[in-house]
N, C-alpha and C positions, 0 to 999 in steps of 0.2 A: 504493500500500500504506500510506503514512503516514496517509492520510485514514481508511482502514479501521481502523488501530490506534488513532487518536484516537476513532473511533466506538466501539471496544471499551471504552476507558476511560470515555467518556461513558455508554455503556450500563450499565457497572457502577454508576455513580452513580445512574442512573435506576432500576436494579434495587433499590438500597438504599432509594430513596424509595418504590418500589412495595411493598416490604415493610411500610412504615408504613401505606400505603393499604389493603393486604390485611388487616392486623390491625384498623385503626381504623374504616374506612368501614362494614363490616358491623355494627359495634357503635355506629354513629352518633356517633363521636368525631371531634374535630378532628384534621387531619393537620398542623396548625401548632403548636398548644400542647396539652399541655406538650412539652418537648423529648424526644428519644428516651430511653427509660429501660427498665430491666429489668422485665419484667412480673411477675417473682417477688418481688423485693425493692423495686422501684420507685425504685431509685437511678438518678440521671441518668447516662447513658453519656457518657464523655469523648470528645472528637473522635478521639483516637488509638485508642480502642476501637471506633470506628465506621467504619473504613476498609473498604470492600467487599473481601470474601474474606480480605484480609491479617489483619484483626483477629480474624476467626473462627478462623483457623488458629493465630495467635499465642496466643489464649486457650484453645486446645484445645476450642473449642465450648462454653465455659462462661462464666457471668458472672464478672467479676473480683472482685465483692464477695461474693455469696452462693453462688457455684459452681453455680447452677442451670444446667441444660442449655439452650443456645440451640437452638431448633428448626432442623432440617435445611433447612427451607424457605428460610431467610435466604440462605445461600450459593448454593443452587440457583437461586433467583430472580435473584440478582445475576449469576451466571455465565451463565445462559440468556439474560438480556436483553443482556448484553455480547456474547455470541457472535452473537446475531441481528442486532444493530446492525453488528457487523463484517461479517457475511455480506452484508447488503443494500448497505452502502457499497462493499464489495469488488466485488460483481457489478454494481451499478448506477452506481457512481461517486458523487462528491459532488454529487448532483442532487436536485431536488425529489421525484423519484420515489423515491429512496432515503430521503429524510426522511419521506415518506408511509408507506413500509413500516416504518420504524423506529417511528413513532408507533403504527401499527397493531399491531406486535409487542408494544410496551409495554402497550397496552390489553389485548391478548389474554392476556399473561402475568399481569397483575393479575386478570383475570376467571377464568382457569383455576384459580389457587390460591385465590381467594376462594370459588369454588363448591366446590372440593375440600375445603376446611376447614370452611366455614360454610354451604354450600348457599345462598349469597346472591350475586347478581350486582349489584353496586352501580350505581345509576343514574348516578353520577358518571362511570363508565366506559362504560356502554352508551349512555345518551342523549348524554353528552358526546362519545362516539366517533362517533355518528351525525352530529352537527354537524361534527365534524372531517372525516369522510369526505366530506361534501358540500362543505366548504370546499376540500379538496384537489382535488375534482372540477372546480373552476373553473380550476385551473392545470395539472393533470396529466391527460394523455389516459387515458380509460377506455373502450376500444373495446367496442362491443356491436352485434352484427349487426342487432338489432331497432331500436335507436336510430338506426342509420345510415339507416334508411328515411325517417325524419322530419326529422332535423337533421344538421348537421355542426359541427365545432369545439366550442366550449365548451358549446353547447346540447346537443350529442350526449353529451358527457361527463356533464353534469348529469342528463340523461334516463337514461343508463346507471346512474348511482348510484341514481336514484329507482326504476328497475325492479328493480335488485339488492336494494334495501331492502324494497320493497313485495311483490313476488311471492312470495319464499320465506317472508316473514312471514305472508302469507295462508295458505299451505300449512301452516305449522307451527301457527299459531293454530287453523286448521280441524281439524287432527288432534287437538289438545288438547281442542277443544270436543266432537268426536265421542267421544273417550275418556271425557270426563266424563259425557256423556249416557248412554253404554252402561254404564260401570262405576260411575257415581254417586259418583265421587271424583276429585279433581284429579290429573291425571297429568303436567301440564306447567305450569311457572310462567311468569308474564309476563316474568321476567328472561331466559328462554331466547328468547322471541320478540323482545325488544329486542336481544339479542345477535346473532341472525341478521340483523336489520335493520342493525345496525352493520357486520357482515361484508359485506353487500351494498353498503353505501354506499362501502366501500373496494375491493371486488373485482368489483363488477358482478354481473349476473344469473348468468352462467355459473359464476363462482367461488363465489357464495353457494349455488347449487343443488348444486354438487359438495361443498361443505362440509356441507350438510344431509344429503346421501346418505352421505358417509363418516362423519360424526359419528353418524348414526342407526345405521348398520351396526356400527361399532366399539362404540358404546354398548350395543347389544343383545347382541353376542357377549361382550364383556368383562364387562358387567353381569350377564348370566345366569350366566356361568362363576363370577364372584365370589360370587353368591348361592348357587349350588350348593355351592361349595367351603366356604363359611363357615356354611351352614345357616340363613341369614337368611330371614325371611318375605318372599316377593316381593310380598305385598299391602301391606306397610307400609314396606319399605325404600325410601328416597329416593335414587334414582340421580342422581349429579352430572352430568346431561346437558350442562350448560353447559361442563363440563370437556372432554367429548368433542367438542363443537362447536368449542371454542376450539383444541384440538389439531389438529382437522381443518382449521380455517382457517389455522393456522400452516403446516401441511403444504402446503396449496394455495399460500400466499404464497411459501414457500421454493421450491417446485417451479417456480413461474413465474419467480422470480429466477434460478434455476440453469439452467433449460431454455428 
């Protein structure tokens, strides 16, 4: 349990950094400089006002200097990342498999909120995540029934990651291409394609296909309901599909860890 609690604290810190990435990367800003600052008054945030969760509650969700509201996303991202780190280390122990899932969770949290706020899935998270998925596949078993036919050991794990990345990517890209040919407008961004490739590199073919199915179904139902409820034009409204894919991938990863 002590390892899981340490993972919780580390996850809160990673969540704080993810908030910087979520705001800056879609705007092509550096995540290193300048230091964390209020986006309303641009005053630098002191270290004691930048403690995950604690500072938000102590300040009442407002900037100390200008009293502008701090977006709700900041504590939500920190808490969600911390809880996910806790869960994976609690269930999988202090292992490479747990580290892999923690990295995967952090990438997904960043992508979910980037897409929800800006409709952008940063390459730093998607392409960087694909590389991380393949790197973990060298050391962490990723079983796949198809890959078992051809190889065993590390070669099998790498082939599983490759199949997981390529096959769902082809399906999603093909669906987007067909939609564009029929409707004569883009219905799917390349960021979504890169996201499902990243998911496949971590979860393998079965996990990626399940993510694609669950994300598509939930996105269709919730998206259609939202459009109907708000009276938005379905021909112009841009659905944050990456958010639904990310949430579905998190659900698959958590389900595997628990069951």
